[in-house]
C-alpha positions as CSV (number, residue, x, y, z in Angstrom):
1,M,-59.0,13.1,31.0
2,S,-57.0,12.7,27.8
3,S,-58.4,13.5,24.4
4,L,-58.5,9.9,23.4
5,S,-60.4,8.9,26.6
6,L,-62.8,11.7,26.0
7,I,-63.4,10.6,22.4
8,W,-63.8,7.0,23.5
9,C,-66.4,8.0,26.2
10,K,-68.4,10.1,23.7
11,M,-68.4,7.5,21.0
12,K,-69.5,4.7,23.5
13,N,-72.3,7.0,24.8
14,L,-73.4,7.8,21.3
15,Y,-73.5,4.2,20.2
16,C,-75.5,3.3,23.4
17,Q,-78.0,6.0,22.6
18,L,-78.3,4.9,19.0
19,S,-79.0,1.3,20.2
20,A,-81.7,2.5,22.6
21,F,-83.3,4.5,19.8
22,L,-83.2,1.5,17.4
23,N,-84.8,-0.7,20.0
24,R,-87.9,1.4,19.9
25,F,-88.8,0.2,16.4
26,F,-90.9,-2.9,16.0
27,I,-89.3,-3.9,12.7
28,F,-85.9,-4.3,14.4
29,K,-87.4,-6.7,17.0
30,K,-89.1,-8.7,14.3
31,F,-86.1,-8.7,11.9
32,P,-82.9,-8.4,13.9
33,I,-80.7,-8.6,10.8
34,L,-82.2,-5.2,9.8
35,K,-80.9,-3.7,13.1
36,E,-77.5,-5.2,12.4
37,I,-77.5,-3.7,8.9
38,V,-78.4,-0.3,10.3
39,K,-75.8,-0.5,13.0
40,F,-73.2,-1.7,10.4
41,G,-74.2,1.4,8.3
42,I,-73.7,3.7,11.3
43,V,-70.3,2.2,12.1
44,G,-69.6,2.4,8.4
45,A,-70.5,6.1,8.3
46,S,-68.1,6.8,11.1
47,N,-65.6,4.5,9.4
48,I,-65.8,6.5,6.2
49,F,-65.3,9.7,8.2
50,V,-62.2,8.2,9.8
51,D,-61.0,6.9,6.5
52,V,-61.5,10.2,4.6
53,L,-60.2,12.3,7.5
54,V,-56.9,10.3,7.6
55,Y,-56.7,10.4,3.8
56,W,-57.2,14.1,3.7
57,L,-54.6,14.8,6.4
58,L,-52.1,12.5,4.7
59,T,-52.6,14.0,1.2
60,R,-53.2,17.6,2.0
61,F,-50.7,18.1,4.9
62,G,-48.4,15.0,4.7
63,G,-47.7,15.2,1.0
64,F,-48.4,11.4,0.5
65,Y,-49.2,10.0,-2.9
66,Y,-53.0,9.4,-3.0
67,L,-52.9,5.6,-3.4
68,L,-50.5,5.2,-0.5
69,A,-52.6,7.6,1.6
70,A,-55.7,5.6,0.7
71,T,-54.0,2.4,1.9
72,I,-53.0,3.9,5.2
73,S,-56.3,5.6,5.8
74,F,-58.2,2.4,4.9
75,L,-56.2,0.4,7.4
76,A,-56.6,3.0,10.2
77,A,-60.4,2.9,9.5
78,N,-60.3,-0.9,9.5
79,V,-59.1,-1.0,13.1
80,W,-61.8,1.4,14.1
81,S,-64.4,-0.6,12.2
82,Y,-63.4,-4.0,13.7
83,F,-63.6,-2.7,17.2
84,W,-67.0,-1.1,16.9
85,N,-68.5,-3.9,14.7
86,R,-67.3,-6.6,17.1
87,R,-68.5,-4.7,20.2
88,W,-71.6,-3.0,19.0
89,T,-73.0,-4.2,15.7
90,F,-72.6,-8.0,16.1
91,R,-72.1,-8.0,19.9
92,D,-69.6,-10.7,19.5
93,H,-68.0,-12.1,22.6
94,S,-66.1,-14.9,21.0
95,P,-62.8,-15.7,22.8
96,A,-61.1,-16.3,19.4
97,I,-60.4,-12.6,18.8
98,I,-57.2,-13.2,16.8
99,R,-58.8,-15.8,14.5
100,Q,-61.8,-13.5,14.1
101,Y,-59.6,-10.4,13.4
102,L,-57.6,-12.4,10.8
103,K,-60.9,-13.2,9.0
104,F,-61.9,-9.5,9.3
105,L,-58.5,-8.4,8.0
106,A,-58.7,-10.9,5.1
107,A,-62.1,-9.5,4.2
108,N,-60.7,-6.0,4.4
109,I,-57.7,-6.9,2.3
110,I,-60.2,-7.9,-0.5
111,A,-62.0,-4.7,0.2
112,I,-58.9,-2.4,0.1
113,L,-57.9,-3.9,-3.2
114,L,-61.4,-3.2,-4.6
115,N,-61.3,0.3,-3.0
116,L,-58.0,1.1,-4.6
117,L,-59.1,-0.2,-7.9
118,L,-62.2,1.9,-7.9
119,L,-60.3,5.0,-6.7
120,F,-57.7,4.5,-9.4
121,V,-60.3,4.1,-12.1
122,F,-62.4,7.1,-11.0
123,V,-59.3,9.4,-10.6
124,D,-57.0,8.3,-13.5
125,F,-59.6,7.2,-16.1
126,F,-62.6,9.4,-15.4
127,N,-60.8,12.4,-13.9
128,F,-63.1,12.6,-10.9
129,D,-62.0,14.5,-7.9
130,D,-60.0,12.2,-5.6
131,L,-62.1,13.0,-2.4
132,V,-65.4,12.4,-4.2
133,S,-64.0,9.2,-5.7
134,K,-62.8,8.1,-2.2
135,I,-66.3,8.6,-0.7
136,I,-68.0,6.7,-3.6
137,A,-65.5,3.8,-3.5
138,S,-65.8,3.6,0.3
139,I,-69.6,3.3,0.2
140,A,-69.5,0.7,-2.6
141,V,-66.9,-1.4,-0.8
142,G,-68.7,-1.0,2.5
143,L,-71.7,-3.0,1.1
144,V,-69.5,-5.8,0.0
145,N,-67.7,-5.8,3.3
146,F,-71.0,-6.2,5.3
147,I,-71.9,-9.3,3.5
148,I,-68.5,-10.9,3.9
149,N,-68.2,-10.0,7.6
150,K,-71.8,-11.1,8.4
151,I,-71.4,-14.5,6.8
152,W,-67.8,-15.2,7.6
153,A,-65.9,-13.1,10.2
154,F,-68.7,-12.5,12.6
155,S,-70.9,-15.5,11.9
156,E,-72.6,-17.2,14.8
157,C,-72.2,-20.7,13.3
158,P,-68.9,-20.8,11.5
159,A,-69.1,-24.6,11.0
160,K,-72.5,-24.3,9.1
161,I,-71.2,-21.5,6.9
162,N,-67.9,-23.2,6.1
163,K,-69.8,-26.3,5.0
164,S,-72.1,-24.3,2.7
165,L,-69.1,-22.6,1.1
């Protein structure tokens, strides 16, 4: 079995175990959106790990300029996040994958611009460490990203939401 297949199997198993664990709590049955928020947070935590890991590899071993590395790492983590949020968090089986991914990508383009702005301000104006700044910016942007994705990219009733916007 290849390394990627092994990682895939372990992640799928982990997410299944986490779902089973969350199903034990009454609050998640009564308020399913809370379960989605927790799942989004779990995917977000793994997303931050992927983002920071790729960023660290690019800046420390690849010699990339930190803003370019942040862009590449954010996009790599974006693909990871889309897959797991579609499959696990929102359990979306919409056949319009391309349309949905384009919405997800648009939301994440807004998020990457916000992420880069925060990173730039923290590093260049406040002289914070770039890795600490990257983590803080990723968490802040993640909260904005949940809201956009819940009401737009992964919405159950796109027609209703589009009318209210």
